[in-house]
C-alpha positions as CSV (number, residue, x, y, z in Angstrom):
1,M,152.3,128.0,81.2
2,D,149.6,130.8,80.6
3,P,149.5,133.3,83.4
4,K,145.7,133.1,83.8
5,T,145.6,129.2,83.4
6,S,148.2,129.0,86.5
7,Q,145.6,131.6,88.1
8,F,142.8,129.3,87.3
9,Y,144.1,126.5,88.7
10,F,145.6,128.6,91.3
11,L,142.4,129.8,92.5
12,L,141.0,125.6,91.7
13,A,143.1,124.7,94.3
14,L,142.5,127.2,96.8
15,L,138.7,126.6,96.6
16,G,139.7,122.8,96.9
17,G,141.3,123.0,100.1
18,S,138.6,125.6,101.4
19,F,135.9,123.8,100.7
20,I,137.6,120.6,102.9
21,L,138.4,122.3,105.5
22,A,134.9,124.2,105.7
23,V,133.1,120.5,105.1
24,L,135.6,119.2,108.6
25,I,134.7,122.5,110.4
26,F,130.5,122.2,109.4
27,W,131.1,118.3,109.8
28,P,130.1,117.6,113.7
29,F,126.8,119.9,113.0
30,L,126.1,118.2,109.4
31,A,123.2,116.6,110.9
32,A,122.2,118.8,112.5
33,L,121.8,121.3,110.0
34,A,120.4,118.4,107.3
35,L,117.5,118.2,109.6
36,A,117.1,122.0,110.4
37,A,116.5,121.7,106.5
38,V,114.1,119.2,106.5
39,F,111.7,120.8,109.1
40,A,111.8,123.8,107.5
41,V,111.0,122.5,104.2
42,V,107.9,120.8,106.2
43,L,107.3,123.7,108.3
44,Q,106.9,125.6,104.7
45,P,103.5,126.3,104.5
46,L,103.3,127.4,107.9
47,H,105.5,130.2,107.9
48,K,103.9,131.6,104.7
49,D,100.4,131.9,106.0
50,L,102.1,133.4,108.7
51,L,104.6,135.7,106.4
52,S,101.2,136.8,104.8
53,K,99.8,138.1,107.9
54,I,103.1,139.9,109.2
55,P,105.0,140.4,106.0
56,K,107.1,143.3,107.9
57,L,108.0,141.1,110.3
58,P,109.6,138.2,108.4
59,G,112.2,137.2,111.5
60,I,108.7,137.2,113.8
61,A,107.2,134.8,111.6
62,A,110.1,132.2,111.6
63,L,109.6,132.4,115.2
64,L,106.2,131.6,115.4
65,T,106.6,129.3,113.3
66,L,109.6,127.8,114.8
67,G,107.8,127.8,118.5
68,I,105.1,126.0,116.8
69,G,106.9,123.1,115.1
70,V,109.1,122.8,118.8
71,V,105.5,122.1,120.7
72,G,103.7,120.3,117.8
73,I,106.6,118.1,116.4
74,L,109.6,118.3,118.4
75,L,108.6,118.0,121.7
76,P,106.0,115.2,120.9
77,L,109.2,112.9,120.0
78,V,111.3,113.8,122.5
79,I,108.7,112.4,125.1
80,L,108.1,109.7,123.0
81,G,111.5,108.9,122.9
82,V,112.4,108.9,126.5
83,L,109.3,106.9,127.5
84,L,110.4,104.6,124.5
85,V,113.9,104.1,126.3
86,N,112.2,103.6,129.8
87,Q,109.9,100.9,128.9
88,A,112.5,99.2,126.6
89,E,114.9,99.3,129.7
90,S,112.0,97.5,131.8
91,L,111.4,94.5,129.2
92,Y,115.2,94.6,129.5
93,F,115.7,93.5,133.2
94,T,112.4,91.8,132.8
95,L,114.1,89.2,130.1
96,T,117.4,89.2,132.2
97,Q,115.7,88.4,135.4
98,G,113.0,85.6,134.3
99,S,113.4,83.7,130.7
100,V,110.5,84.3,127.7
101,K,109.6,80.8,128.0
102,A,108.0,81.5,131.8
103,Y,105.9,84.0,130.4
104,L,104.4,82.2,127.1
105,Q,104.2,78.6,128.9
106,V,100.5,79.4,129.4
107,P,99.5,80.4,126.2
108,L,101.6,77.6,124.6
109,S,100.0,74.7,126.9
110,N,96.4,76.4,126.1
111,L,97.0,76.0,122.1
112,E,99.0,72.6,122.9
113,Q,95.6,71.5,124.4
114,T,93.6,73.3,121.5
115,I,95.4,71.1,118.7
116,N,95.3,68.1,120.7
117,T,91.5,67.8,120.6
118,Y,92.2,67.3,116.7
119,L,96.1,65.8,116.6
120,P,95.9,64.1,119.9
121,G,99.3,63.3,121.4
122,T,100.7,66.6,119.7
123,R,103.2,68.2,121.9
124,F,105.6,71.1,121.8
125,S,105.1,73.3,124.7
126,D,107.8,71.4,126.6
127,S,110.7,71.6,124.2
128,F,109.9,75.7,123.0
129,S,113.2,76.6,123.0
130,P,114.3,79.5,125.2
131,D,116.9,81.0,123.0
132,I,114.5,83.4,121.8
133,D,115.3,85.5,124.9
134,I,118.8,86.1,123.2
135,Y,117.1,86.8,120.4
136,L,115.0,89.5,122.1
137,K,117.5,90.8,124.9
138,H,119.5,91.9,121.9
139,G,117.0,93.4,119.8
140,L,116.1,95.3,122.9
141,E,119.5,96.4,123.4
142,W,120.0,97.7,119.7
143,I,116.7,100.1,120.7
144,I,118.5,101.2,123.8
145,Q,121.8,101.5,122.3
146,N,120.7,103.7,119.5
147,I,117.6,105.9,120.9
148,G,119.5,106.3,124.1
149,A,122.6,107.6,122.1
150,A,120.4,110.7,121.8
151,F,120.5,111.1,125.5
152,S,123.9,110.2,126.2
153,T,125.3,113.1,126.2
154,A,124.0,116.0,127.6
155,A,126.3,118.1,126.4
156,S,126.8,117.3,122.8
157,L,122.9,117.0,122.9
158,L,122.7,121.0,123.9
159,I,124.8,122.1,121.2
160,S,123.3,120.1,118.4
161,F,119.9,121.2,119.6
162,F,121.3,124.6,119.3
163,V,122.4,124.3,115.6
164,F,119.1,123.2,114.8
165,F,117.7,125.6,116.2
166,F,119.6,127.8,115.4
167,G,119.5,126.5,111.8
168,L,116.2,126.3,111.2
169,Y,115.5,130.0,112.5
170,Y,117.6,131.3,109.6
171,L,116.5,128.7,106.9
172,L,112.5,129.7,107.8
173,R,113.1,133.7,107.7
174,D,116.3,133.5,104.9
175,G,115.0,130.8,103.2
176,A,114.0,132.1,100.2
177,T,117.0,134.4,99.7
178,L,119.6,131.1,100.1
179,R,117.6,129.7,97.5
180,R,118.2,132.1,94.7
181,R,122.0,132.2,95.7
182,V,122.1,128.0,95.1
183,I,120.4,128.8,91.9
184,E,122.7,131.9,91.1
185,L,126.1,129.3,91.8
186,S,125.1,126.3,90.1
187,P,126.2,125.7,86.9
188,L,122.8,124.0,85.9
189,N,120.4,126.6,84.2
190,E,117.6,128.4,86.1
191,A,114.5,125.9,85.1
192,Q,117.1,122.7,86.3
193,D,117.9,124.0,89.3
194,E,114.4,125.1,90.2
195,A,113.5,121.0,89.4
196,I,115.8,119.7,91.2
197,L,114.5,122.1,94.1
198,D,110.7,121.3,93.9
199,R,111.3,117.9,93.8
200,L,113.3,117.4,96.8
201,A,110.7,119.6,98.7
202,L,108.3,117.4,96.8
203,A,110.3,114.2,98.1
204,I,110.9,115.2,101.7
205,N,107.2,116.4,102.0
206,S,106.2,113.3,100.9
207,V,107.9,111.0,102.7
208,I,108.2,112.6,106.7
209,K,104.0,113.7,106.1
210,G,102.8,110.7,104.3
211,S,104.5,107.3,104.7
212,L,106.2,108.2,108.1
213,T,103.8,110.3,109.2
214,I,101.2,108.3,108.6
215,A,103.4,105.3,110.2
216,L,103.6,107.0,113.9
217,I,100.0,107.8,113.5
218,Q,99.4,103.9,113.3
219,G,102.4,103.2,115.7
220,I,100.3,106.1,118.8
221,L,96.9,103.9,118.1
222,T,98.9,100.9,117.9
223,A,99.9,101.7,121.6
224,I,96.7,103.2,122.9
225,G,94.6,99.9,121.6
226,F,97.4,98.2,123.4
227,T,96.8,100.0,126.7
228,I,93.4,99.6,126.5
229,F,93.3,95.7,126.3
230,G,95.7,96.0,128.8
231,I,98.9,94.9,127.1
232,Q,102.1,95.9,128.8
233,N,105.2,98.3,127.2
234,G,102.4,99.9,124.8
235,I,104.8,102.4,123.5
236,L,107.4,99.9,122.4
237,W,105.2,97.8,120.7
238,G,103.5,100.9,119.3
239,T,106.9,101.7,117.6
240,V,107.5,98.3,116.2
241,A,104.5,98.6,115.0
242,A,105.6,101.6,113.6
243,M,108.6,100.3,111.8
244,G,106.1,97.1,110.8
245,A,103.5,99.6,109.0
246,L,107.2,101.0,106.3
247,I,107.3,97.3,105.5
248,P,105.2,96.5,102.3
249,G,102.4,93.5,103.0
250,V,103.4,93.4,106.9
251,G,102.1,96.8,108.3
252,T,100.9,97.2,111.9
253,T,100.2,93.1,111.5
254,L,103.5,92.4,112.4
255,V,102.4,93.1,116.0
256,F,98.2,92.5,116.2
257,V,98.7,89.4,114.9
258,P,100.9,87.4,117.5
259,T,99.0,90.0,119.8
260,V,95.4,88.9,119.4
261,A,96.9,85.1,118.6
262,I,98.3,84.7,122.2
263,L,95.3,86.4,124.0
264,F,93.0,84.7,122.1
265,F,94.9,81.2,123.4
266,T,95.4,82.2,127.2
267,G,91.9,82.9,127.3
268,N,91.4,86.7,127.0
269,I,88.6,86.4,124.2
270,F,87.1,89.9,125.1
271,A,90.7,91.4,124.2
272,A,91.3,89.4,121.6
273,V,88.2,90.7,120.2
274,G,88.3,94.1,120.9
275,L,92.2,94.7,119.9
276,S,91.1,92.6,116.3
277,V,88.3,95.2,116.2
278,W,90.5,98.3,117.1
279,G,93.4,96.9,114.6
280,V,90.8,96.7,112.0
281,L,89.0,100.3,112.5
282,A,91.3,102.7,113.8
283,V,95.2,101.5,112.4
284,G,93.7,99.6,109.5
285,L,92.1,102.4,107.8
286,V,94.7,104.9,108.6
287,D,96.0,104.1,105.0
288,N,92.4,104.6,102.8
289,F,91.1,108.1,104.5
290,L,94.5,109.7,106.0
291,G,96.9,108.9,103.5
292,P,95.4,110.8,100.9
293,R,95.0,114.3,102.9
294,L,98.3,113.8,104.1
295,I,100.5,113.1,100.7
296,G,98.0,114.7,98.2
297,G,100.3,115.4,95.1
298,R,104.0,113.2,96.0
299,M,106.8,111.8,94.4
300,N,106.1,108.1,95.2
301,M,109.2,106.1,96.9
302,H,108.4,102.3,97.2
303,P,107.8,101.6,100.3
304,L,111.0,99.3,100.9
305,F,113.1,101.8,99.9
306,I,111.6,104.2,102.5
307,L,112.2,101.0,105.1
308,L,116.0,100.6,103.8
309,A,116.5,104.7,104.5
310,V,115.0,104.3,108.1
311,L,116.6,101.6,108.8
312,G,119.9,102.6,107.3
313,G,119.8,106.1,108.5
314,L,119.1,105.2,112.3
315,A,122.4,102.7,111.7
316,F,124.6,105.8,109.9
317,F,123.3,109.1,111.6
318,G,121.7,107.3,114.3
319,P,117.9,108.6,115.8
320,V,117.9,111.5,113.3
321,G,118.2,109.2,110.6
322,V,114.6,108.2,110.7
323,F,114.5,111.9,109.0
324,L,118.2,112.0,107.2
325,G,117.9,108.4,105.9
326,P,115.4,108.9,103.6
327,L,116.5,112.5,102.5
328,A,119.4,111.4,101.2
329,V,117.3,108.4,99.1
330,S,115.2,111.3,98.1
331,F,117.9,113.2,97.1
332,F,119.6,110.8,95.5
333,L,116.3,109.4,93.4
334,T,115.7,113.5,92.2
335,A,118.9,113.7,91.1
336,L,119.0,110.4,89.2
337,S,115.8,111.5,88.0
338,I,116.8,114.7,86.5
339,Y,120.2,113.4,85.4
340,S,117.3,110.3,83.0
341,D,115.4,113.4,81.6
342,L,118.4,115.5,80.6
343,A,120.1,112.2,79.1
344,E,116.7,111.3,77.3
345,K,116.5,115.0,75.8
346,K,120.0,114.9,74.6
347,S,119.4,111.4,73.0
348,S,117.0,113.0,71.2
349,K,118.1,115.9,69.5
């Protein structure tokens, strides 16, 4: 065998082995680093604005961006997660001590009386199955396990936060240099590399600033409305509404319609009407007025893909999967789009 060929294969084997070893070393921190990359892209406009004002102090600009991001984004999310876990646990304990049937018996009886005025002899409240207790308990267990996992191990959480903040700081400060280095090492030409990175950044901004942010705002407004009109566990139901907002054709009606119906049949007409108006004005119009301002130019991703990406990300990555799931799907769709363009250009020659 030619010495140069043997040297090449030896170097290739060495590179492959060292790459596998590096992946194993970085694997425990992969989620934190990927999340740092997502937030670095989202916070990039703010960082550029600060850097233009203090161009000779890139480290200070990155640190200020990091501080604003923590206060404005991460801190509210952490507080929301803690409150959600507390409300989910509270409702779970309530369900373990009493039956859902007891809570729903009054509205079911009122509904039965209303139907009896038109269809005499209708009876279903007594035979209402309490199996819904089991389904709700399983659902709440899933919420507690997945979100509560983020707070279960203090040492692991502290290390992950340290890696996240450390990585986010250097990605903000040295992001441009790292981008150039990636382009230099890539076997693709510079235009293709720029297209991949630009489309990936566009996809991240579209998913995070677009669909997820709108769903989060709708969930917050739902929680506020529920609290105003006396519905318990508003944050929990607001979270369910935010998840429903990602489902095509469903949205926040997943929570509003049954809640308004229960309020109506229990005689709380004022609360039912008020919550309906709140749902239409404060929640339902967010897509029409706030959506275009948040999203702007975007790489379209079907809402079904976003929903599956969020749920799959939660199942695979845990709580940070809310961000990493859509990122992974966005990366795949971006690579697929670039490949499609290359294949089309190659076939046209």
